[in-house]
LUMSE-424067 format. One record per residue (C-alpha): residue number from 1; x, y, z. Coordinates in nm, 4 decimals, padded with zeros to 6 digits. Example, Ala and Ser with C-alpha at 12.3 -4.5 7.8 and 13.67 -1.06 7.14 Angstrom:
<pts>
+-----+----------+----------+----------+
!   i !        X !        Y !        Z !
+-----+----------+----------+----------+
!   1 !  01.2300 ! -00.4500 !  00.7800 !
!   2 !  01.3670 ! -00.1060 !  00.7140 !
+-----+----------+----------+----------+
</pts>
This chain:
<pts>
+-----+----------+----------+----------+
!   i !        X !        Y !        Z !
+-----+----------+----------+----------+
!   1 !  04.3238 !  05.7665 ! -00.4557 !
!   2 !  04.1376 !  05.9306 ! -00.7425 !
!   3 !  04.2861 !  05.9740 ! -01.0855 !
!   4 !  04.2990 !  06.3093 ! -01.2582 !
!   5 !  04.1169 !  06.3789 ! -01.5826 !
!   6 !  04.4538 !  06.3802 ! -01.7610 !
!   7 !  04.5388 !  06.0350 ! -01.6237 !
!   8 !  04.2000 !  05.9015 ! -01.7317 !
!   9 !  04.2458 !  06.0363 ! -02.0834 !
!  10 !  04.5965 !  05.8889 ! -02.1005 !
!  11 !  04.4564 !  05.5429 ! -02.0184 !
!  12 !  04.2219 !  05.5479 ! -02.3180 !
!  13 !  04.5058 !  05.6353 ! -02.5566 !
!  14 !  04.4293 !  05.4105 ! -02.8584 !
!  15 !  04.0582 !  05.4934 ! -02.8405 !
!  16 !  04.1408 !  05.8641 ! -02.8234 !
!  17 !  04.3362 !  05.8396 ! -03.1491 !
!  18 !  04.0277 !  05.7054 ! -03.3273 !
!  19 !  03.8045 !  05.9681 ! -03.1665 !
!  20 !  04.0414 !  06.2417 ! -03.2825 !
!  21 !  04.0047 !  06.1227 ! -03.6427 !
!  22 !  03.6247 !  06.1458 ! -03.6164 !
!  23 !  03.5964 !  06.4647 ! -03.4088 !
!  24 !  03.4859 !  06.2676 ! -03.1038 !
!  25 !  03.5500 !  06.4071 ! -02.7584 !
!  26 !  03.5717 !  06.2359 ! -02.4196 !
!  27 !  03.4825 !  06.4699 ! -02.1354 !
!  28 !  03.5878 !  06.3607 ! -01.7876 !
!  29 !  03.3250 !  06.5077 ! -01.5580 !
!  30 !  03.4233 !  06.3573 ! -01.2233 !
!  31 !  03.6687 !  06.1088 ! -01.0732 !
!  32 !  03.5615 !  06.1167 ! -00.7083 !
!  33 !  03.6295 !  05.8005 ! -00.5069 !
!  34 !  03.7357 !  05.6059 ! -00.8151 !
!  35 !  03.3979 !  05.6560 ! -00.9845 !
!  36 !  03.4693 !  05.8054 ! -01.3236 !
!  37 !  03.1902 !  05.9998 ! -01.4930 !
!  38 !  03.2360 !  06.0538 ! -01.8659 !
!  39 !  03.0445 !  06.1851 ! -02.1605 !
!  40 !  03.1177 !  06.1225 ! -02.5265 !
!  41 !  03.0538 !  06.4351 ! -02.7269 !
!  42 !  03.1383 !  06.5985 ! -03.0583 !
!  43 !  03.1406 !  06.3449 ! -03.3404 !
!  44 !  03.0160 !  06.0784 ! -03.0976 !
!  45 !  02.6704 !  06.2371 ! -03.0854 !
!  46 !  02.4472 !  06.0262 ! -03.3048 !
!  47 !  02.7295 !  05.7957 ! -03.4169 !
!  48 !  02.6320 !  05.4291 ! -03.4381 !
!  49 !  02.9781 !  05.3282 ! -03.3094 !
!  50 !  02.9447 !  05.5195 ! -02.9820 !
!  51 !  02.8368 !  05.2147 ! -02.7742 !
!  52 !  03.1409 !  05.0197 ! -02.8971 !
!  53 !  03.3667 !  05.3145 ! -02.8175 !
!  54 !  03.2147 !  05.3376 ! -02.4698 !
!  55 !  03.2663 !  04.9634 ! -02.4270 !
!  56 !  03.6367 !  04.9933 ! -02.5118 !
!  57 !  03.6797 !  05.2852 ! -02.2725 !
!  58 !  03.4930 !  05.1020 ! -01.9954 !
!  59 !  03.7071 !  04.7911 ! -02.0403 !
!  60 !  04.0328 !  04.9891 ! -02.0379 !
!  61 !  03.9463 !  05.1859 ! -01.7269 !
!  62 !  03.7903 !  04.9009 ! -01.5275 !
!  63 !  04.1215 !  04.7131 ! -01.5503 !
!  64 !  04.2794 !  04.9769 ! -01.3266 !
!  65 !  04.2943 !  04.9000 ! -00.9551 !
!  66 !  04.1840 !  05.2454 ! -00.8411 !
!  67 !  03.8734 !  05.2618 ! -01.0653 !
!  68 !  03.5518 !  05.1412 ! -00.9009 !
!  69 !  03.3067 !  05.2283 ! -01.1762 !
!  70 !  03.2836 !  05.4060 ! -01.5104 !
!  71 !  02.9603 !  05.5923 ! -01.5721 !
!  72 !  02.8631 !  05.7388 ! -01.9075 !
!  73 !  02.6239 !  06.0210 ! -01.8276 !
!  74 !  02.4641 !  06.0260 ! -02.1720 !
!  75 !  02.3834 !  05.6543 ! -02.1647 !
!  76 !  02.6443 !  05.5625 ! -02.4239 !
!  77 !  02.7059 !  05.2194 ! -02.2695 !
!  78 !  02.3956 !  04.9984 ! -02.2584 !
!  79 !  02.3585 !  04.7792 ! -01.9490 !
!  80 !  02.3896 !  04.4543 ! -02.1456 !
!  81 !  02.7313 !  04.5657 ! -02.2769 !
!  82 !  02.8428 !  04.6606 ! -01.9250 !
!  83 !  02.7340 !  04.3164 ! -01.8011 !
!  84 !  02.9172 !  04.1445 ! -02.0876 !
!  85 !  03.2424 !  04.3263 ! -02.0059 !
!  86 !  03.2099 !  04.2596 ! -01.6332 !
!  87 !  03.1610 !  03.8884 ! -01.7021 !
!  88 !  03.4572 !  03.8860 ! -01.9426 !
!  89 !  03.6800 !  04.0535 ! -01.6843 !
!  90 !  03.5702 !  03.8086 ! -01.4130 !
!  91 !  03.6543 !  03.5176 ! -01.6437 !
!  92 !  03.9939 !  03.6698 ! -01.7258 !
!  93 !  04.0668 !  03.7160 ! -01.3545 !
!  94 !  03.9693 !  03.3556 ! -01.2827 !
!  95 !  04.1892 !  03.2277 ! -01.5660 !
!  96 !  04.4818 !  03.4378 ! -01.4429 !
!  97 !  04.4325 !  03.2980 ! -01.0924 !
!  98 !  04.4251 !  02.9422 ! -01.2296 !
!  99 !  04.7488 !  03.0083 ! -01.4170 !
! 100 !  04.9096 !  03.1362 ! -01.0962 !
! 101 !  04.8079 !  02.8244 ! -00.9013 !
! 102 !  04.9829 !  02.5764 ! -01.1268 !
! 103 !  05.3518 !  02.4998 ! -01.1681 !
! 104 !  05.5503 !  02.7592 ! -01.3547 !
! 105 !  05.8204 !  02.7034 ! -01.6126 !
! 106 !  05.8860 !  02.4297 ! -01.8588 !
! 107 !  05.9406 !  02.0658 ! -01.7774 !
! 108 !  06.2351 !  01.9314 ! -01.9692 !
+-----+----------+----------+----------+
</pts>
């Protein structure tokens, strides 16, 4: 099930607040089959913080079950940052799984 552009924008809430302060705009171009295509425009053009903004958006959206990929059409997210986030998320998933395997609660 694909998400609407409005749902995508709602998921990046805290990032959107910062973008609003700097005249940045996130354009949702497509959400077909859970592949979200975005562009960062407005104040994001030429801003040195754009890759970090893209990284935060990528991380937020990739946490969602129905999102397969997040593609920035203007190249705002370098491949090494994408790899870093993917590795971080894999580690978080492994740690969560390890926590689920052990005994729960407190031993008194």
